[in-house]
Structures are given as C-alpha cells and as structure tokens.
C-alpha positions as CSV (number, residue, x, y, z in Angstrom):
1,M,-44.7,15.1,-42.5
2,I,-43.4,11.6,-43.2
3,R,-40.6,13.1,-45.3
4,Y,-39.3,15.0,-42.2
5,V,-39.4,12.0,-40.0
6,I,-37.5,9.9,-42.6
7,A,-35.0,12.8,-43.0
8,V,-34.4,13.0,-39.3
9,L,-34.0,9.2,-39.0
10,L,-31.6,9.1,-41.9
11,T,-29.6,12.0,-40.5
12,S,-29.4,10.3,-37.1
13,A,-28.2,7.1,-38.6
14,I,-25.6,8.8,-40.6
15,F,-24.3,10.6,-37.5
16,A,-24.2,7.4,-35.6
17,I,-22.2,5.6,-38.3
18,A,-19.8,8.6,-38.6
19,F,-19.3,8.7,-34.8
20,V,-18.3,5.0,-34.8
21,A,-15.9,5.6,-37.7
22,V,-14.3,8.5,-35.9
23,E,-13.9,6.5,-32.8
24,H,-12.2,3.6,-34.7
25,G,-10.0,6.0,-36.6
26,S,-8.8,7.8,-33.5
27,T,-7.8,4.5,-32.0
28,V,-5.9,3.4,-35.1
29,R,-4.2,6.8,-35.2
30,A,-3.0,6.5,-31.6
31,E,-1.8,2.9,-32.2
32,T,0.2,4.0,-35.2
33,Q,1.7,6.9,-33.2
34,L,2.6,4.6,-30.3
35,D,4.1,2.0,-32.7
36,G,6.4,4.6,-34.2
37,E,7.5,5.8,-30.7
38,L,8.2,2.2,-29.6
39,T,10.2,1.6,-32.8
40,K,12.3,4.7,-31.9
41,L,12.8,3.4,-28.4
42,E,13.8,-0.1,-29.7
43,S,16.3,1.4,-32.2
44,A,18.1,3.3,-29.4
45,A,18.1,0.4,-27.0
46,V,19.4,-2.1,-29.7
47,S,22.0,0.4,-30.8
48,L,23.2,0.7,-27.2
49,V,23.5,-3.0,-26.7
50,E,25.1,-3.8,-30.1
51,N,27.5,-0.8,-30.3
52,D,28.6,-0.1,-26.8
53,D,30.3,-2.0,-23.9
54,P,29.5,-1.5,-20.2
55,V,32.2,0.3,-18.3
56,P,33.7,-0.9,-15.1
57,G,33.5,0.8,-11.7
58,E,32.0,4.2,-11.1
59,Q,32.4,5.6,-14.6
60,E,29.4,6.9,-16.5
61,P,27.8,4.0,-18.4
62,P,27.1,4.3,-22.1
63,R,23.7,6.0,-22.7
64,R,21.2,7.2,-25.2
65,T,18.4,9.7,-24.7
66,V,15.1,9.2,-26.4
67,D,12.1,11.6,-26.4
68,V,8.9,9.7,-26.9
69,Q,5.6,11.4,-27.8
70,L,2.7,9.4,-26.3
71,P,-0.7,10.0,-27.7
72,T,-3.0,12.6,-26.0
73,E,-6.8,12.4,-25.7
74,E,-8.2,14.5,-28.5
75,F,-11.1,14.3,-30.9
76,A,-9.1,12.3,-33.5
77,S,-6.8,10.4,-31.1
78,K,-7.0,8.3,-28.0
79,S,-4.6,8.3,-25.1
80,V,-3.0,5.1,-23.7
81,D,-4.8,3.4,-20.9
82,T,-2.1,0.8,-20.3
83,L,1.5,0.9,-21.4
84,V,3.9,-1.5,-19.6
85,L,7.4,-2.6,-20.6
86,E,8.5,-5.7,-18.9
87,P,11.7,-7.7,-19.4
88,M,11.0,-11.3,-20.5
89,N,12.7,-13.8,-18.1
90,D,15.9,-15.4,-19.3
91,T,15.9,-13.6,-22.6
92,N,17.2,-10.4,-24.1
93,Y,13.7,-9.2,-25.0
94,T,11.1,-6.9,-23.5
95,Q,7.4,-7.4,-23.8
96,V,5.3,-4.3,-24.3
97,R,1.7,-4.5,-23.3
98,Y,-0.7,-1.6,-24.2
99,S,-4.4,-0.8,-24.5
100,F,-6.5,2.1,-25.6
101,D,-9.9,3.2,-24.3
102,G,-10.7,0.1,-22.3
103,Q,-10.1,-2.3,-25.2
104,H,-8.3,-5.6,-24.9
105,E,-4.5,-5.5,-24.3
106,R,-2.1,-5.9,-27.2
107,A,1.5,-7.0,-27.0
108,S,4.6,-6.5,-29.0
109,T,8.3,-7.1,-28.4
110,I,11.4,-4.9,-28.1
111,H,14.6,-6.8,-28.9
112,A,16.6,-5.5,-25.9
113,P,16.3,-6.1,-22.2
114,L,14.8,-2.9,-20.7
115,V,14.5,-2.6,-16.9
116,N,13.3,0.2,-14.7
117,A,16.4,2.1,-13.3
118,A,14.4,3.9,-10.6
119,S,12.8,1.0,-8.7
120,E,13.1,-2.5,-7.5
121,H,10.4,-3.5,-10.0
122,Q,11.8,-4.6,-13.3
123,H,8.8,-3.3,-15.3
124,I,8.4,0.2,-16.6
125,D,4.8,1.5,-16.3
126,L,3.8,4.5,-18.5
127,S,0.1,3.8,-18.2
128,R,-2.1,6.9,-18.7
129,A,1.0,9.0,-19.6
130,T,0.6,11.5,-22.4
131,G,2.8,14.0,-24.2
132,V,6.5,14.1,-24.5
133,H,8.6,12.0,-22.1
134,T,12.4,11.8,-22.1
135,L,13.8,8.3,-21.5
136,R,17.5,7.9,-20.5
137,L,18.8,4.5,-21.5
138,E,22.0,3.2,-19.8
139,L,23.9,0.0,-20.5
140,V,24.6,-1.7,-17.2
141,H,24.9,-5.0,-15.5
142,D,22.0,-6.2,-13.3
143,R,22.3,-8.1,-10.0
144,D,22.9,-11.3,-11.9
145,H,25.6,-9.6,-14.0
146,S,23.5,-9.8,-17.1
147,L,23.7,-7.0,-19.6
148,V,20.5,-4.8,-19.4
149,V,19.4,-1.4,-20.5
150,A,18.3,0.6,-17.4
151,V,15.6,3.1,-18.3
152,T,15.0,6.3,-16.4
153,V,11.8,8.3,-17.2
154,G,12.4,12.0,-16.9
C-alpha cells in the first residue's frame, strides 16, 4: 500500500515539475518569436530611413510593408499581453515594451522613429494582438518637420 502512495506522490511531483517547465518554455518560445518579428520590423524601418528620402507635396511617400506574426496562445506558446511601440523624445529611436502572461514588462529599442499614423497618439499599441498583422511604414515629416516612420496597422 505504501508503494502505491509513494508512486502517486512521485508521479504528482513529476507532473508538477513538467508543467512548470512547459510554462517557462512556452514563454521563451513566444519571446523568441516576438524578437524575430521586431527585428524584421526594425530592418524595414531602418532601411526606409537610410535608403529613401521623403517626397514633397501630395506625392506618395516612400513605404515598406511588413507582415508580423504575433504569438498566439497555445499549449507551447504564450500570447502577448502588452506590446507598445513608443518613440523616444528627441531621438531617432523607438522603445518597445512588452510582457507575456502577466509577467513584468521587458523593453528593447528599435533604431528608427516609429509613430502611429492613424491617431494623435504617438505610440502604437498592439497589446493582446495575435496572428498576422500587416504594417505599412511610410517615411514622412511630423508636425515639427522631423523625419519619422508613420506606421499603419492593417
């Protein structure tokens, strides 16, 4: 009888440890996926700023289109709770803040000034977004005549 009790206790302990490992692994997998997508976005934005010039008047501005695949909630992956891209004042950088599954926020930097083309707010909020999103990047001048990359989420 004691053997059965010990076997049940050991099995329960093994399942508990395995569950924690799967939870951690799914967060790491989602972070890795998001990092790759942010790198793709940064490459397109930096390319736009470095290789194109804004056009005067009503002409179509230079643009790039980027499809980003944000993590979805699955057994082996977590979805993004918070994902905010916010231009850093008086710089040509954008701060990216993100978190998964209620954990503390992490931050990274995109080396291009990204702003929201669709609102008066400068930041781009993709919190709780999942799946494929098409981002249209356009090189324009803002109100202060600074060069920025206006982002439209489609």
